[in-house]
C-alpha positions, 0 to 999 in steps of 0.5 A: 241188238242191244243189251238187255243188262248192264255188263258187270263191271267185272267182265275182261272178255267177251264169249262168243257163242255161235251154233250152227257152225258146230254141225259143219263137221269136217268144214267147221275150222273154215266156218270158225277162220271166216267168223273170226275174221269178222269178229276181228274187223268190226272189234277193231282196237276194243281188243282181241278176237282168239281162241281160248281153251276151245272157246272164241272170244274177245279179249277187250282192252281199254277203254272198251273194258271200263267203259260200260257205254263203249261195252254195251255198243260192241256187244250189240254190234258183234250181235249183228254180225251173222254166224254169231248165237250170243255174245256173253261177257264173262271173266276169264281167269286161272283154274285154282279151285278158291279163286274160281269162287271168290270171283264167282262171288264177286261177280253175284255181288255187282249183279245183285247191286245192279238190280234190287229185284233179284229174289233167287238164284242159281250157280250151274258148272260145266266141267269140259275138263274133266280131269279138274278135281273138284264135282261141279256139282260140288263147285255149284253148292260152296259157290252157292253158299258164298252167293246166298251169304251176300244178301238176306233173303236170298234163295237158290231156284235151279229151275227159274232163277232171277239170276244165274251165274255161270261156271266153264272151267276148261284146261287152262281156263275158266269163265264166269257169266251171267246174261247174254245177248242174241246174235241173229245166228245163221252162218258167218258172211263172205265176202266173196259169195257176192248176191243182188239184193233188189231194194226198195224202200218198203218192208220186205226187201231189207228184210230180205237183204238180212235173211241172205245175209244170215247164210253167209251172203254179202249183198249188193243192193240196188234200187230202181228209180223213176227219177224226176216221178220220184223224188230224192227224198225217197232216196234219201230214205233208201240210202238210210235203210242201206245203212242200217242193212249195212250194220248187220253186214261184215263188210262196207257194202256198195248200194247201185241207185239205176235210172229206170224211167226209159224202160218204163216210158217204153213199155207204156208206149208198146205193151199191154198196160195189165202187163207193165209191172211185170215186164217192170220186174222182168227188166229189173232182173236183166238189169240186176243179173248185167250188174251180177256178171259185173261185180261177181254175183251168184245169185239175184235176191227179192223180197217177195212173198208169195201171193201178196200183190198182183206181180207175186202170183206164181204164175206173174213170179215164173214169168219175172224169173224167166227173165235170167238164167241165174238163181232168184232167191226169196227168203220171204217166200212163205212169209206173211206181212205179220212175220216180216213185220216182226223182222222188220222191227227187229231188225231197225227197218220197219219205221224207216220203211213205212215213210211216205216215198215214191215207187218207181213199180207204179209209175205208168201202173195199171189200176187193174193189173194183171195177176196171170201174165202169160209169157208168150204175150209177154214175150211179144209184146218185148220183141218190139223193145230194144231190150239190150240198148234199154238194160245196159243204158240204165246200168251205164247212168247207174250210180254207185255209193259205198255204205 
């Protein structure tokens, strides 16, 4: 979520726009408090998060205010938080009409100096405070005339301008801005809404984890490995993916590395070869479910997309989910691979995900796995296995990393 343009050097604040929160009615203050808390944690000493005339803003401190590199980085970091619709660098000032005109002209001068390609412009004023003595269209005309004089040949285009100067006038403050950086949207993250996110080294599961964060959940990442059959390089790859996911989280993220080899050997020795992958997945669900009970998670999240691979048919998905009573969330269930890849590229996980890695799910797996594994047959085969011992042994040997 890098800013599309260099911030205007007159920037004093960052306007934090949210969208879905506005639809929450009487619960809106609760969600706004969550967003403000998450923003403050990420802003740190770079500024102060406050409510200004009904708007959530970051009052920038030095050096973020004067260092464009630091300011760009901060904008990018805030845009990555769920609940943020957009981050807008702005100038906050009083409501004196002459000062608004002067500051808007100076703001436009910097934007014009930064880009020689600007040929058209527009000024749009929004009076939230209807008691303000000057009408919006009058401000547009007055400020527009002052801006037009800054550059020969600059013309007004109200429909599709190269440069749009926006002015908001509220009860005690005015704001001037001209561009914004899109955020990830959604709802602000809540540290109490924990979910277990299964994380492979592939394309889908990191996207699923980020998608569920957009709905306000906090992920606990779980990766299953089959060392020594899977390499340290595959573990290192998952750690890098977890680091990217962490960027979108308002809180530190737990990554659990869980050995699955003993489970896989038991399944190999006692179960139908064509059912092995489904059995692996059922065990993953049980282990995730038990870990969820220990860490207070309320659901399990997977990167399943319907029909993408043999384990993701309706029959097999039902059979896998039958292993637990906890809710199983599948944010990508209706997406095709191309749609998921677009999301992965936007998140920054795609280039890591496509690196070669060892996949625990294919160890001892059949070259012809069943797409319609019957639940009764699976249960008969599992009756030969020490289910609870395998689940608890895997968790006892798990490693937890804080990302």
